C-alpha positions as CSV (number, residue, x, y, z in Angstrom):
1,X,-13.8,-10.1,1.8
2,X,-13.7,-7.0,4.0
3,X,-10.7,-4.8,3.8
4,X,-9.8,-2.9,7.0
5,X,-8.2,0.6,6.1
6,X,-5.2,2.1,7.9
7,X,-5.2,-0.3,10.5
8,X,-2.9,-2.8,12.3
9,X,-3.1,-6.5,12.1
10,X,-1.4,-9.1,14.0
11,X,-1.0,-12.5,13.7
12,X,0.8,-15.2,15.4
13,X,2.9,-17.3,13.0
14,X,4.6,-20.4,15.5
15,X,6.8,-21.4,12.8
16,X,8.5,-18.4,12.2
17,X,11.6,-19.3,14.1
18,X,14.6,-17.3,12.7
19,X,15.5,-13.8,10.9
20,X,15.4,-15.6,7.7
21,X,11.9,-17.0,8.2
22,X,10.5,-13.1,9.2
23,X,12.2,-11.8,6.3
24,X,10.5,-14.4,4.0
25,X,6.7,-13.3,5.8
26,X,7.9,-10.1,5.4
27,X,8.5,-10.2,1.8
28,X,5.7,-12.1,0.8
29,X,3.2,-9.7,2.5
30,X,4.6,-6.8,1.2
31,X,4.7,-7.9,-2.4
32,X,1.4,-9.3,-2.3
33,X,0.2,-6.0,-0.7
34,X,1.7,-2.9,-1.9
35,X,1.7,0.1,0.6
36,X,1.4,-2.4,3.7
37,X,4.3,-2.0,6.2
38,X,5.1,-5.5,7.8
39,X,7.1,-6.0,11.0
40,X,7.9,-9.7,11.8
41,X,9.3,-10.8,14.9
42,X,10.5,-14.1,15.3
43,X,11.3,-13.8,19.1
44,X,7.7,-13.0,20.0
45,X,6.2,-15.2,16.7
46,X,4.3,-12.1,15.8
47,X,3.7,-10.1,12.3
48,X,2.1,-6.6,12.5
49,X,0.8,-5.4,9.0
50,X,0.1,-1.8,8.7
51,X,-2.2,-0.4,5.9
52,X,-5.1,-1.7,4.4
53,X,-5.6,-5.1,5.0
54,X,-7.7,-8.2,4.6
55,X,-7.2,-11.0,7.6
56,X,-8.2,-13.7,5.1
57,X,-5.9,-12.3,2.3
58,X,-3.1,-12.1,5.0
59,X,-3.7,-15.5,6.6
60,X,-3.2,-16.8,2.7
61,X,0.0,-15.0,1.9
62,X,1.6,-16.3,5.0
63,X,0.2,-19.7,4.3
64,X,1.6,-19.8,0.6
65,X,4.9,-18.6,1.7
66,X,5.2,-21.9,3.9
67,X,4.2,-20.9,7.5
68,X,0.9,-21.4,9.7
69,X,-0.8,-17.9,10.9
70,X,-3.3,-17.8,13.4
71,X,-5.1,-14.8,15.0
72,X,-2.7,-13.1,17.9
73,X,-4.3,-13.4,21.3
């Protein structure tokens, strides 16, 4: 798995519909990937992760939290 250092990764999470959902996604990613900063916006359905990231790992974390990630267009 390729790690991308000091990058911004944006995912679309269509089933992230409220602030609680956004908080759940944010907490899941930040807990699993210490040192990352996560912005989750339920109105745009976008999650941006800053730091050393791996797309496959982030998708797996979001899926495990109960949501459906897709790559942002």
